[in-house]
VMD Tcl script that draws the C-alpha trace (Angstrom):
set ca {
  {48.01 50.88 -54.74}
  {47.01 51.32 -51.08}
  {44.80 48.81 -50.57}
  {47.07 46.13 -49.43}
  {47.77 48.51 -46.83}
  {44.28 49.50 -46.03}
  {42.91 45.83 -46.33}
  {46.18 45.56 -42.89}
  {44.70 48.80 -40.94}
  {41.50 47.04 -41.39}
  {42.18 43.73 -40.24}
  {43.95 44.86 -37.43}
  {40.73 47.21 -36.29}
  {39.12 44.52 -37.08}
  {40.57 42.17 -34.35}
  {41.00 44.96 -31.84}
  {37.45 45.64 -32.07}
  {36.55 42.06 -30.76}
  {39.57 41.61 -28.11}
  {37.63 44.63 -26.76}
  {34.33 43.01 -26.83}
  {35.89 39.97 -25.75}
  {37.97 41.35 -23.18}
  {35.62 43.73 -22.10}
  {32.37 41.34 -21.57}
  {30.49 43.73 -23.87}
  {28.94 40.48 -25.19}
  {27.25 40.16 -21.57}
  {25.49 43.83 -22.24}
  {24.44 43.21 -25.51}
  {22.87 39.96 -24.23}
  {20.86 42.48 -21.73}
  {19.93 44.55 -23.91}
  {18.40 42.02 -26.95}
  {16.97 40.43 -23.67}
  {14.91 43.88 -22.97}
  {14.37 45.15 -27.01}
  {11.19 43.26 -28.53}
  {12.18 42.52 -32.54}
  {10.03 43.95 -34.78}
  {9.57 39.72 -36.26}
  {8.08 40.31 -39.31}
  {9.68 43.41 -39.97}
  {13.23 41.57 -39.81}
  {11.57 39.03 -41.87}
  {10.79 41.54 -44.60}
  {14.18 43.02 -44.46}
  {14.94 39.06 -45.01}
  {13.14 38.51 -47.11}
  {14.41 41.30 -49.39}
  {17.87 40.67 -49.21}
  {17.43 36.99 -50.70}
  {15.14 38.20 -53.39}
  {17.03 40.97 -54.04}
  {20.52 38.56 -54.33}
  {17.91 35.70 -56.46}
  {17.29 39.14 -58.84}
  {20.68 39.92 -59.66}
  {22.24 36.32 -59.62}
  {19.73 34.16 -60.89}
  {17.52 35.80 -63.00}
  {19.88 38.95 -63.87}
  {16.81 40.95 -63.61}
  {17.63 44.38 -61.87}
  {14.15 45.28 -61.62}
  {13.21 42.59 -59.26}
  {16.29 43.50 -57.30}
  {15.54 46.93 -56.88}
  {12.63 46.19 -55.71}
  {13.22 44.18 -53.67}
  {16.06 46.03 -51.73}
  {12.57 48.28 -51.68}
  {10.81 46.54 -50.03}
  {14.27 45.70 -47.42}
  {13.75 49.28 -46.74}
  {10.48 49.78 -46.72}
  {10.88 47.32 -43.45}
  {13.96 49.03 -41.93}
  {11.97 52.53 -41.73}
  {8.74 50.39 -40.05}
  {10.72 49.08 -37.78}
  {12.21 52.48 -37.16}
  {9.17 54.41 -36.71}
  {7.48 51.65 -34.36}
  {10.62 52.76 -31.95}
  {10.37 56.13 -32.17}
  {6.57 55.89 -31.61}
  {6.77 53.58 -28.84}
  {5.21 51.17 -31.00}
  {6.74 48.02 -29.74}
  {6.69 48.49 -25.72}
  {10.36 49.61 -25.82}
  {9.17 52.80 -23.99}
  {5.68 51.76 -23.11}
  {8.21 49.55 -20.38}
  {10.77 52.11 -19.28}
  {7.91 54.93 -18.49}
}
mol new
graphics top color blue
foreach p $ca { graphics top sphere $p radius 0.5 }
foreach p [lrange $ca 0 end-1] q [lrange $ca 1 end] { graphics top cylinder $p $q radius 0.2 }
display resetview
């Protein structure tokens, strides 16, 4: 019964966050961080492919096993990316040291 209130409040929160991001010029810091941080391309590619295969398996094939396997691939790739950043193998910690 309170869904419409929550949606309005969430919309206001998102608008305020976007205004803070734009008027505070935080996008400049975001661009700088993304420029300095190397992106693990294969991990990101596996995450995107896993999401696409999961959607295809769920909606087109109606096969939950394909969907769950694709989600597993995405989660393993995400854990791999986190592991690379935590261990400094991506060059993030090596560049700052």
